[in-house]
Every structure is written in structure tokens, then in C-alpha cells.
C-alpha positions in Angstrom: 0.0 0.0 -0.1 1.3 3.7 -0.8 0.1 6.7 1.3 -1.5 9.9 -0.3 -2.0 13.0 1.0 -5.3 14.5 0.0 -5.3 18.2 0.6 -8.1 20.4 0.6 -7.7 23.7 -1.0 -9.3 26.8 -0.5 -8.8 29.1 -3.3 -8.9 33.4 -2.9 -12.3 33.2 -4.6 -14.1 30.6 -2.2 -16.9 32.2 -0.4 -17.3 31.3 3.0 -20.0 28.7 3.4 -23.5 29.4 5.3 -24.2 27.8 9.0 -26.5 25.6 7.2 -24.1 24.5 4.2 -21.0 24.1 6.7 -23.7 21.7 8.4 -24.4 19.6 5.2 -20.1 19.5 4.1 -19.3 18.7 7.6 -22.0 15.5 7.4 -20.5 14.9 4.3 -16.9 14.7 5.3 -17.5 12.7 8.0 -19.1 10.4 6.0 -16.5 10.4 3.8 -14.0 9.4 6.6 -16.2 6.6 8.0 -16.1 5.2 4.3 -12.4 5.7 4.8 -12.3 3.8 7.5 -14.8 1.0 6.9 -12.5 -0.1 4.0 -9.2 0.5 6.0 -7.9 3.3 3.5 -8.3 5.6 6.4 -5.1 7.0 8.2 -5.4 10.6 9.5 -7.3 13.3 8.5 -8.7 16.8 10.0 -9.5 20.2 9.3 -7.3 23.2 10.0 -8.0 27.0 11.6 -7.4 29.6 9.5 -3.4 30.6 8.6 -3.3 33.9 11.0 -3.1 31.5 14.0 -0.2 29.5 12.4 2.9 29.9 14.2 6.7 29.7 12.3 9.3 28.1 14.0 13.2 28.2 12.9 16.5 28.3 13.9 18.6 31.1 13.1 22.7 31.3 14.6 21.6 28.2 16.8 18.8 30.7 18.2 15.0 29.4 18.2 13.2 32.0 16.4 9.4 32.2 16.7 6.6 34.8 14.5 3.0 34.8 13.5 2.5 32.8 10.8 1.6 31.9 8.3 5.0 31.4 6.6 4.2 31.6 2.8 2.0 34.5 1.9 -0.5 32.5 -0.9 -3.8 33.4 -1.7 -4.3 29.9 -1.5 -4.6 28.1 1.7 -4.5 24.2 3.0 -8.3 24.0 4.6 -7.8 20.3 5.4 -6.4 16.9 4.9 -6.3 13.4 5.2 -3.9 10.7 4.3 -5.1 7.5 3.0 -3.6 4.5 2.1 -4.3 2.9 -1.4 -2.7 0.3 -3.7 -2.3 2.9 -6.5 -2.5 6.7 -8.2 -5.7 5.6 -9.7 -7.4 4.0 -6.2 -6.5 7.6 -4.6 -7.7 9.7 -7.4 -11.0 7.6 -6.8 -11.1 8.1 -3.0 -10.2 12.0 -3.8 -13.5 12.1 -6.4 -15.3 11.2 -2.7 -13.7 13.9 -1.1 -14.1 16.7 -3.7 -18.1 15.5 -3.9 -18.3 15.7 0.1 -17.1 19.5 -0.6 -17.9 20.7 -4.4 -17.1 24.0 -3.6 -13.0 23.0 -3.3 -10.4 21.7 -5.3 -8.4 18.5 -3.7 -4.9 17.7 -4.5 -3.6 14.3 -4.4 -0.2 13.9 -3.9 1.8 10.6 -2.9 4.4 10.0 0.0 8.1 9.5 -0.9 8.7 5.6 -0.4 10.4 5.2 3.0 9.3 8.7 4.0 7.8 6.6 7.5 3.9 7.4 6.5 
């Protein structure tokens, strides 16, 4: 089995869902995660807070520096993720299709982990 990252990408023009729309999306995402678990494809997943809540940690000349994030200024932001296991890219893309159907207003990016990366 190979591991894949399914990233939920929020483009700059994404309109935040209403409270009712968000409940439907969360129900869809929970059902998607339950299906992943039932099929043995689930590894980990979750949603992320807004990038403005991030903190960047780095070392400079042996000193640890922390700054308010995000590290990368970007129009698109990572809103959530799922790490899955699948036999191949085609299977991972099938799962990504289900994720995109659960959250139809944003794209889902699929990226394989490097072999031996411990994932």
C-alpha cells in the first residue's frame, strides 16, 4: 500500500459557507471519513484553523525564533487534509473524487508520499 495526501485547497475566491451549508459539508466529510475507515484506507485526517492562527518556528544561528504565521503568503490556503493508503494512484484519485463530492466548492489535491518516508 502507498500513502497519499488529499489536501483541501481553499482558493482566494472561495466564499465561506453559511452555517447550514457548513453542517451539510461536515456531515458529508464525516461520511467520507467513515467510508475510508470501513475500507481500511484511513490513516489520518482533519480540518485546519485559518492560516492567521499559525506560528512559524525556525533556528537562526542556534537561536530558536518564533513568528506569527503563515510562513508562505499565498492566495490559496490549506483548509484540511486526509492521509490515506491506497494500492495505487488510480485508487487514490477515486478517493479524492469522493472527497471532492463531499466538499464540492473547493479542489482536492492528491500527492503521494515518498517511499520509505515513514508514512
